[in-house]
C-alpha positions as a Markdown table, in Angstrom:
| # | Residue | x | y | z |
|---|---|---|---|---|
| 1 | Unk | 22.0 | 169.0 | 14.9 |
| 2 | Unk | 19.1 | 168.1 | 12.6 |
| 3 | Unk | 19.8 | 165.2 | 10.3 |
| 4 | Unk | 16.4 | 165.5 | 8.6 |
| 5 | Unk | 15.1 | 168.6 | 6.8 |
| 6 | Unk | 12.1 | 170.4 | 8.3 |
| 7 | Unk | 10.0 | 169.7 | 5.2 |
| 8 | Unk | 10.4 | 165.9 | 5.8 |
| 9 | Unk | 9.8 | 166.2 | 9.5 |
| 10 | Unk | 6.5 | 168.1 | 8.9 |
| 11 | Unk | 5.0 | 165.3 | 6.9 |
| 12 | Unk | 4.0 | 162.0 | 8.7 |
| 13 | Unk | 4.3 | 160.1 | 5.5 |
| 14 | Unk | 7.7 | 161.4 | 4.5 |
| 15 | Unk | 9.0 | 160.7 | 8.1 |
| 16 | Unk | 8.3 | 157.1 | 7.5 |
| 17 | Unk | 9.4 | 156.9 | 3.8 |
| 18 | Unk | 12.6 | 158.9 | 4.0 |
| 19 | Unk | 14.8 | 156.4 | 5.9 |
| 20 | Unk | 13.7 | 153.5 | 3.8 |
| 21 | Unk | 14.2 | 155.4 | 0.5 |
| 22 | Unk | 17.7 | 156.5 | 1.6 |
| 23 | Unk | 18.6 | 152.9 | 2.5 |
| 24 | Unk | 17.4 | 151.8 | -1.0 |
| 25 | Unk | 19.3 | 154.5 | -2.8 |
| 26 | Unk | 22.5 | 153.7 | -0.9 |
| 27 | Unk | 21.9 | 150.0 | -1.6 |
| 28 | Unk | 21.6 | 150.8 | -5.3 |
| 29 | Unk | 25.0 | 152.5 | -5.3 |
| 30 | Unk | 26.8 | 149.4 | -3.9 |
| 31 | Unk | 27.3 | 147.6 | -7.2 |
| 32 | Unk | 29.2 | 150.6 | -8.7 |
| 33 | Unk | 31.9 | 150.6 | -6.1 |
| 34 | Unk | 34.8 | 148.1 | -5.7 |
| 35 | Unk | 34.2 | 144.9 | -3.8 |
| 36 | Unk | 36.2 | 146.1 | -0.8 |
| 37 | Unk | 34.4 | 149.4 | -0.7 |
| 38 | Unk | 31.1 | 147.7 | -1.0 |
| 39 | Unk | 31.3 | 146.5 | 2.6 |
| 40 | Unk | 32.1 | 150.1 | 3.8 |
| 41 | Unk | 29.1 | 151.4 | 1.9 |
| 42 | Unk | 27.0 | 148.8 | 3.8 |
| 43 | Unk | 28.4 | 150.0 | 7.1 |
| 44 | Unk | 27.8 | 153.6 | 6.1 |
| 45 | Unk | 24.2 | 153.1 | 5.0 |
| 46 | Unk | 23.4 | 151.1 | 8.2 |
| 47 | Unk | 24.9 | 153.8 | 10.5 |
| 48 | Unk | 23.4 | 156.8 | 8.6 |
| 49 | Unk | 19.9 | 155.3 | 8.4 |
| 50 | Unk | 20.1 | 154.2 | 12.0 |
| 51 | Unk | 21.0 | 157.7 | 13.1 |
| 52 | Unk | 18.2 | 159.2 | 11.0 |
| 53 | Unk | 15.7 | 156.7 | 12.5 |
| 54 | Unk | 17.0 | 157.6 | 16.0 |
| 55 | Unk | 16.5 | 161.3 | 15.2 |
| 56 | Unk | 13.0 | 160.7 | 13.9 |
| 57 | Unk | 12.0 | 158.5 | 16.8 |
| 58 | Unk | 9.9 | 161.2 | 18.6 |
| 59 | Unk | 7.9 | 161.8 | 15.3 |
| 60 | Unk | 7.0 | 158.2 | 14.8 |
| 61 | Unk | 4.6 | 156.9 | 17.4 |
| 62 | Unk | 4.9 | 153.3 | 16.3 |
| 63 | Unk | 8.6 | 153.3 | 17.4 |
| 64 | Unk | 7.7 | 154.0 | 21.0 |
| 65 | Unk | 7.7 | 151.1 | 23.4 |
| 66 | Unk | 4.2 | 150.1 | 24.5 |
| 67 | Unk | 4.4 | 147.1 | 26.8 |
| 68 | Unk | 1.4 | 145.7 | 28.6 |
| 69 | Unk | 0.6 | 142.5 | 30.5 |
| 70 | Unk | -1.9 | 141.6 | 27.8 |
| 71 | Unk | 0.9 | 141.6 | 25.2 |
| 72 | Unk | 3.2 | 139.7 | 27.5 |
| 73 | Unk | 0.6 | 136.9 | 27.9 |
| 74 | Unk | 0.0 | 136.7 | 24.2 |
| 75 | Unk | 3.7 | 136.3 | 23.5 |
| 76 | Unk | 4.0 | 133.7 | 26.2 |
| 77 | Unk | 0.9 | 131.9 | 24.9 |
| 78 | Unk | 2.2 | 131.8 | 21.3 |
| 79 | Unk | 5.7 | 130.7 | 22.6 |
| 80 | Unk | 4.1 | 127.8 | 24.5 |
| 81 | Unk | 2.1 | 126.8 | 21.4 |
| 82 | Unk | 5.2 | 126.8 | 19.4 |
| 83 | Unk | 7.0 | 124.5 | 21.9 |
| 84 | Unk | 4.1 | 122.1 | 22.0 |
| 85 | Unk | 4.2 | 121.3 | 18.3 |
């Protein structure tokens, strides 16, 4: 099952813009629903955009884990500096 149209999957820019734009549109709809329903819209938009991001994961290289020892040392160094101050 494809959650994202082929036209969007074909464009590197649209792959990155589409989930955010959908989240913004669903957020803009929240004031027009009742107060109780507003929380359900929040849950719906979070789940829908999360599923779309999961489906687009193979197309967005920045979302792939890339762990190296160099990065681990940088994180530990910054963490140590933060504890010293």
